[in-house]
C-alpha positions in Angstrom: 92.8 120.4 90.3 95.8 122.7 90.8 93.9 125.5 89.1 91.1 125.2 91.6 93.6 125.5 94.4 95.1 128.7 92.9 91.7 130.1 92.3 90.7 129.4 95.9 93.8 131.2 97.2 93.1 134.2 95.0 89.5 134.5 96.2 90.7 134.4 99.8 93.3 137.1 99.2 90.9 139.3 97.2 88.3 139.2 100.0 90.8 140.8 102.3 91.8 137.6 104.2 95.1 136.2 104.8 96.2 132.6 104.3 98.2 132.8 107.6 95.0 132.9 109.6 94.7 129.5 111.4 91.0 129.3 110.7 91.5 129.9 107.0 94.3 127.3 106.9 92.0 124.8 108.7 89.2 125.5 106.3 91.5 125.2 103.3 92.9 121.9 104.6 89.4 120.4 105.0 88.2 121.7 101.7 91.2 120.3 99.8 91.0 117.0 101.6 87.3 116.7 100.6 88.2 117.6 97.0 90.9 114.9 97.0 88.6 112.3 98.5 85.9 113.0 96.0 88.4 112.8 93.2 89.6 109.4 94.5 86.1 108.1 95.1 85.2 108.9 91.5 87.4 106.2 90.1 87.0 103.7 93.0 83.2 103.9 92.9 82.9 103.2 89.2 85.3 100.3 89.5 83.5 98.9 92.5 80.1 99.0 90.8 81.6 97.3 87.7 83.1 94.6 89.9 79.9 94.1 91.8 77.9 93.8 88.6 80.1 90.8 87.6 80.3 89.1 91.1 78.0 89.9 94.0 80.5 88.5 96.5 82.7 91.6 95.9 80.1 93.9 97.6 82.0 94.2 100.9 85.3 94.8 99.3 83.8 97.5 97.0 82.1 99.1 100.0 85.3 99.2 102.0 87.4 100.6 99.1 84.7 103.2 98.4 84.6 104.5 102.0 88.4 104.4 102.5 89.1 107.9 101.0 86.7 109.5 103.4 89.1 108.8 106.2 91.2 111.6 104.7 88.4 114.1 105.4 88.0 112.8 108.9 91.7 113.3 109.6 91.4 116.8 108.2 88.6 117.6 110.5 91.0 116.6 113.4 93.1 119.6 112.3 90.1 121.9 112.7 89.6 120.8 116.3 93.3 121.1 117.0 93.5 124.6 115.6 
């Protein structure tokens, strides 16, 4: 995951942009937050599906835990509107 971050920074710098631009910083924040949320949901989703396969009563818990990492992306979008 760190390699992807370095690659993203290199692409931005090679394109003639700077990472001190507020719009670029906001885009990077949202992109990295979405990447982190997807990475978290990968493990949570598979565990939630496994738990629901054994006990149907765990559907609500699995749904809440699966959606929880998406709040990170929503908070990153707040940064875009502030900047």
